[in-house]
C-alpha positions in Angstrom: 122.6 91.8 12.5 123.8 94.0 14.6 126.4 96.9 13.9 129.4 97.4 15.6 129.0 100.9 17.2 125.9 99.2 18.9 128.3 97.2 21.7 130.4 100.9 22.0 127.8 102.8 22.8 125.7 100.2 25.1 127.7 98.1 27.9 125.0 97.0 30.2 127.1 95.5 32.6 129.9 97.5 32.9 128.3 99.7 35.6 127.5 97.0 38.0 130.7 95.5 37.8 132.3 99.0 39.0 129.5 99.4 42.0 130.9 95.9 43.2 134.2 96.6 42.8 133.9 100.2 44.7 131.9 98.0 47.4 134.5 95.3 47.8 137.0 98.6 48.3 135.0 99.9 51.0 134.4 97.0 52.8 138.2 96.4 53.0 138.8 99.9 54.2 136.8 99.9 57.1 138.3 95.9 57.9 141.7 97.7 57.9 140.0 100.7 59.8 138.5 98.3 62.3 141.6 96.4 62.9 143.6 99.5 63.4 141.2 101.3 65.5 139.1 98.6 67.3 141.3 97.9 70.6 141.7 101.6 71.1 138.0 102.1 70.6 137.1 99.2 72.5 139.6 100.8 75.3 137.4 103.6 75.3 134.0 101.9 76.0 135.5 100.2 78.7 137.2 102.8 80.6 133.4 104.2 80.1 131.7 101.5 81.6 134.2 101.0 84.7 133.5 104.8 85.2 130.3 104.4 85.4 130.0 101.3 87.3 132.7 102.7 89.9 130.4 105.5 90.2 127.1 103.3 91.0 129.4 101.2 93.2 130.0 104.4 95.4 126.8 105.3 95.5 125.1 102.0 96.8 128.1 102.1 99.5 127.6 105.3 100.4 123.8 105.7 101.5 123.0 102.4 104.0 120.0 100.8 104.1 117.3 101.9 107.0 115.0 100.1 108.1 110.8 100.7 107.5 109.4 101.6 110.7 106.3 99.3 111.3 104.0 99.2 114.1 104.9 96.1 116.2 102.4 94.8 119.4 104.2 95.6 122.5 102.1 94.6 124.9 98.2 93.7 126.1 95.7 95.6 127.7 97.3 96.9 131.2 100.7 95.6 130.5 103.9 97.3 130.3 104.9 98.7 126.7 108.8 98.6 126.6 110.9 100.2 124.6 114.4 102.4 124.3 114.4 106.0 123.5 111.3 107.9 122.2 108.3 106.2 120.1 105.2 107.0 118.8 102.8 104.4 120.9 99.1 103.5 119.7 96.7 102.2 122.1 93.3 100.4 120.8 92.0 97.4 118.9 90.6 97.0 115.2 89.8 100.5 113.7 90.0 102.8 117.2 93.0 103.7 118.4 94.5 106.3 120.6 98.5 107.7 120.1 100.7 109.2 122.0 104.9 109.8 121.9 106.8 108.4 125.1 110.1 107.8 126.1 111.3 104.5 127.7 108.2 102.9 127.4 104.8 103.2 128.9 101.9 101.5 130.8 98.9 100.2 128.3 95.7 101.5 129.9 93.0 103.4 129.7 94.3 105.5 132.7 97.2 106.8 130.1 95.3 106.6 127.1 91.6 106.7 127.5 89.2 104.7 126.2 89.0 103.8 122.4 86.7 101.3 122.2 84.9 100.5 125.5 84.3 96.7 126.3 86.9 95.4 123.7 90.4 93.9 124.9 93.1 96.3 123.7 96.7 96.3 122.9 99.8 98.6 122.6 101.7 99.1 119.3 104.8 100.6 119.0 106.0 102.5 115.7 110.3 101.7 115.2 
């Protein structure tokens, strides 16, 4: 038989029940705080998100996209390469090219550029 003082000093389940009650109490407090402050915290994050979005929109509209210049064929040998303004023009074929800076067009010929590749049909390309 177990003496009665044994049960007074050995309360095995009591600690677990106390921890469970504390956990439930903390959960209720957290839920109450979220219900009270949830909308105001959500509004703060919404304002931050909107200001970031507005900043990104301002940056994207302020910088107009620019076209990337490329070489475009404008004439064949002895033809006239026509363009407006000042541009770089190259004359030749394959990997042999002579270049120059010209204004409002140029005649694509050996007499203007020299002959970068003798005996090969050449063309002019403008960099715009």
